[in-house]
C-alpha positions as MATLAB code, in Angstrom:
seq = 'MKGMIIGPYWQGFKRSVVTYTRIPLKVDWDDNIKHIPAVCFLPWIGLVVGLLSAWPLWFDWSASLQALLMLLTAVLLTGGFHEDGLMDSCDGLVGGWDKEQRLAIMKDSRIGSYAALSIWFSLSLKWALLSELLNIIPSSFLGFIYTLSGWCAVHVIARFIPIVLMNTLAYVSMGQSKASSMIAKLEPSQWLLALLPCVLIGVLAFSLLDMIMMFIFTALLLFLMRLYLRKKISGFNGDTLGASEQIGEIFVITCLLVSYS';
ca = [
      18.975    7.910   47.577;
      19.982   11.397   46.415;
      23.585   10.257   45.969;
      22.471    7.288   43.882;
      20.671    9.662   41.503;
      23.303   12.395   41.302;
      26.317   10.053   41.390;
      26.092    8.765   37.787;
      25.747   12.326   36.484;
      28.735   13.534   38.482;
      30.826   10.575   37.319;
      29.860   11.216   33.695;
      30.637   14.914   33.997;
      34.080   14.261   35.508;
      34.905   11.783   32.742;
      33.819   14.366   30.192;
      36.021   17.062   31.774;
      39.081   14.803   31.730;
      38.398   13.605   28.177;
      37.635   16.919   26.477;
      39.810   19.365   28.435;
      43.196   19.605   30.138;
      41.583   20.376   33.501;
      43.080   17.910   36.002;
      40.502   15.811   37.847;
      40.872   12.484   39.568;
      38.585    9.980   37.859;
      38.009    6.275   38.500;
      37.550    4.690   35.071;
      36.187    1.407   36.421;
      33.328    0.323   34.136;
      31.453   -1.025   37.152;
      30.919    2.519   38.437;
      27.537    3.804   37.297;
      27.892    6.851   35.061;
      26.048    8.774   32.388;
      27.953    8.638   29.047;
      30.600   11.359   29.059;
      29.569   12.619   25.627;
      26.212   13.794   27.062;
      28.101   16.508   28.927;
      30.004   17.825   25.913;
      27.850   21.008   25.664;
      28.313   21.485   29.429;
      32.071   21.263   28.896;
      31.600   23.995   26.287;
      29.979   26.135   28.980;
      32.977   25.592   31.279;
      35.434   26.430   28.493;
      33.437   29.519   27.516;
      33.282   30.870   31.071;
      36.959   30.244   31.840;
      38.208   31.661   28.540;
      36.132   34.852   28.846;
      38.485   36.427   31.419;
      39.844   39.068   28.955;
      36.374   40.653   28.903;
      36.992   41.956   32.422;
      39.812   44.188   31.171;
      39.591   47.399   29.183;
      41.679   46.134   26.290;
      41.174   46.402   22.543;
      38.650   44.056   20.986;
      41.330   42.396   18.846;
      43.506   41.599   21.881;
      40.527   40.333   23.874;
      39.488   38.082   21.000;
      43.009   36.703   20.588;
      43.397   35.895   24.279;
      39.926   34.330   24.482;
      40.744   32.029   21.573;
      44.173   31.194   22.993;
      42.738   30.359   26.417;
      40.077   28.097   24.885;
      42.758   26.221   22.925;
      44.921   25.820   26.037;
      41.953   24.543   28.060;
      41.130   21.866   25.493;
      44.673   21.100   24.385;
      43.703   21.817   20.780;
      41.531   18.692   20.877;
      39.030   19.844   18.243;
      41.569   21.808   16.194;
      43.592   18.632   15.750;
      40.498   16.890   14.410;
      39.916   19.709   11.931;
      43.462   19.474   10.577;
      43.421   15.679   10.254;
      39.984   15.756    8.611;
      40.989   18.332    6.012;
      44.126   16.394    5.121;
      42.172   13.156    4.772;
      38.833   14.228    3.340;
      40.313   16.651    0.809;
      43.609   14.928    0.064;
      42.446   11.297   -0.134;
      41.156    9.658   -3.293;
      38.987    6.960   -1.710;
      37.559    5.998    1.679;
      40.492    3.814    2.756;
      43.101    6.390    1.771;
      41.188    9.188    3.512;
      41.001    7.211    6.742;
      44.672    6.277    6.492;
      45.695    9.917    6.021;
      43.657   10.936    9.058;
      45.574    8.380   11.164;
      48.892    9.912   10.032;
      50.289   12.313   12.639;
      52.073   14.445   10.051;
      50.552   17.789    9.007;
      49.842   18.325    5.320;
      49.105   21.451    3.328;
      45.330   21.134    3.723;
      45.714   20.858    7.510;
      47.899   23.962    7.651;
      45.498   25.948    5.496;
      42.449   24.826    7.460;
      43.793   25.760   10.892;
      45.065   29.128    9.645;
      41.754   30.075    8.063;
      39.732   28.669   10.982;
      41.582   30.619   13.668;
      41.790   33.735   11.506;
      38.059   33.653   10.820;
      37.202   33.175   14.474;
      39.536   35.969   15.522;
      38.186   38.382   12.880;
      34.521   37.567   13.572;
      34.932   37.707   17.338;
      36.867   40.987   17.132;
      34.104   42.501   15.006;
      31.455   41.277   17.448;
      33.303   42.758   20.432;
      33.724   46.037   18.569;
      30.035   46.578   17.857;
      28.745   45.631   21.317;
      28.562   48.742   23.557;
      30.623   48.893   26.734;
      27.945   48.460   29.387;
      26.796   45.891   31.906;
      24.183   44.545   29.476;
      26.813   44.516   26.746;
      29.079   42.448   28.991;
      26.283   39.959   29.740;
      25.474   39.653   26.041;
      29.127   39.120   25.123;
      29.698   36.539   27.859;
      26.536   34.595   27.035;
      27.305   34.799   23.321;
      30.839   33.458   23.801;
      29.489   30.617   25.934;
      26.830   29.897   23.289;
      29.590   29.508   20.694;
      31.204   26.691   22.689;
      27.987   25.094   23.912;
      26.087   24.884   20.613;
      29.165   23.936   18.580;
      29.693   20.933   20.869;
      26.131   19.727   20.333;
      26.814   19.234   16.619;
      29.212   16.260   17.065;
      26.637   14.549   19.294;
      24.061   14.652   16.486;
      26.575   13.322   13.964;
      27.632   10.379   16.121;
      23.987    9.432   16.667;
      22.933    9.662   13.017;
      25.954    8.246   11.167;
      27.922    5.007   11.299;
      31.295    4.990   13.041;
      34.218    4.166   10.737;
      37.913    3.841   11.512;
      41.082    1.989   10.554;
      42.429   -0.119   13.418;
      42.207    0.870   17.068;
      40.935    4.338   17.911;
      40.680    6.200   21.225;
      37.483    7.848   19.999;
      35.619    4.535   19.759;
      35.397    4.237   23.566;
      33.634    7.619   23.776;
      30.979    6.957   21.131;
      27.510    6.585   22.623;
      23.982    6.423   21.263;
      21.928    8.628   23.545;
      18.624    7.872   25.195;
      15.833   10.511   25.211;
      16.689   11.733   28.733;
      20.354   12.037   27.738;
      19.405   14.079   24.683;
      17.598   16.498   26.997;
      20.686   16.706   29.199;
      22.849   17.608   26.208;
      20.319   20.044   24.737;
      19.534   21.897   27.983;
      22.585   24.229   28.033;
      22.098   25.021   24.336;
      18.608   26.334   25.033;
      19.460   28.118   28.297;
      22.482   29.942   26.898;
      20.799   30.466   23.534;
      17.969   32.392   25.223;
      20.508   34.757   26.776;
      22.585   35.224   23.637;
      19.828   35.536   21.025;
      16.373   36.999   20.729;
      13.678   34.332   20.467;
      13.267   34.763   16.703;
      17.010   34.814   16.085;
      17.487   31.709   18.224;
      14.844   29.836   16.245;
      16.467   30.908   12.977;
      19.890   29.901   14.296;
      18.663   26.408   15.201;
      17.036   26.052   11.766;
      20.287   26.936   10.020;
      22.168   24.642   12.403;
      19.915   21.796   11.263;
      20.709   22.698    7.644;
      24.436   22.737    8.439;
      24.139   19.307   10.033;
      22.287   17.986    6.992;
      25.082   19.164    4.686;
      27.768   17.744    6.986;
      26.067   14.348    7.016;
      25.803   14.305    3.223;
      29.479   15.207    2.864;
      30.721   12.625    5.385;
      28.562    9.891    3.896;
      30.015   10.633    0.481;
      33.624   10.799    1.671;
      33.935    8.028    4.288;
      30.417    6.550    4.672;
      30.169    7.800    8.252;
      32.210    9.610   10.880;
      35.274    9.184   13.073;
      36.827   11.118   15.939;
      38.626   13.560   13.680;
      35.489   14.543   11.779;
      33.669   15.143   15.070;
      36.407   17.598   16.052;
      36.174   19.256   12.657;
      32.396   19.624   12.974;
      32.856   21.361   16.341;
      35.280   23.870   14.835;
      32.937   24.593   11.928;
      30.163   24.988   14.496;
      32.133   27.632   16.407;
      32.626   29.720   13.270;
      28.962   29.272   12.377;
      27.639   30.394   15.791;
      29.935   33.434   15.967;
      28.675   34.420   12.511;
      25.061   34.005   13.689;
      25.771   36.227   16.700;
      27.308   38.889   14.494;
      24.366   38.828   12.084;
      21.871   38.828   14.971;
      23.415   41.833   16.686;
      23.934   43.726   13.428;
];
């Protein structure tokens, strides 16, 4: 009985790990196997990525080097999955003149000027913000706990944003897309599963008031994202979900910096 309850969650989590990271796991993709939709575990995958990429915090290195290695490790763990979406989205959404052209550009594997600019500014911003955050946090056990929980919060909360977008916008694409098989409209219990790590890690990383303010501004950010995507392509696709996650990371690091300051 216990296995019948836990089994679908474990299957969904493994599928999520294989889909959203480069961590090797053996997964049976048979549709007849009961599983919770993999996308429900996206914030949990953020927790895994955050914990594994935080290893530089154990060493007495400069904040800038720690930040660089943390970012590099996170990219290696995910294979640049979300960064690729950011680059494709910027090329298409900014460079295209209409919906069809924007979607066509996003399907093109070549990198344009907007993609190059977006990834440079995105990584530079994250490195600068994270370095500043590491610099102002005192070197102590509590400081370590705050930094670790804050870094995990960045990856957890940022990965909740794409879930909201895919459940509140229409899916659009040109031709076949790998992302279409991962799109899922969540049930109430699945929403709780996705939201749980955001709250648990948020409590550790923020004060109660700051966490409430952060979630309010996250809702505002989501509102603006939805307006922009509706205007540009009348919905979302896999690339824009990746882009929203990257914007979310920058946003949460900024919130942490403001909260601690």
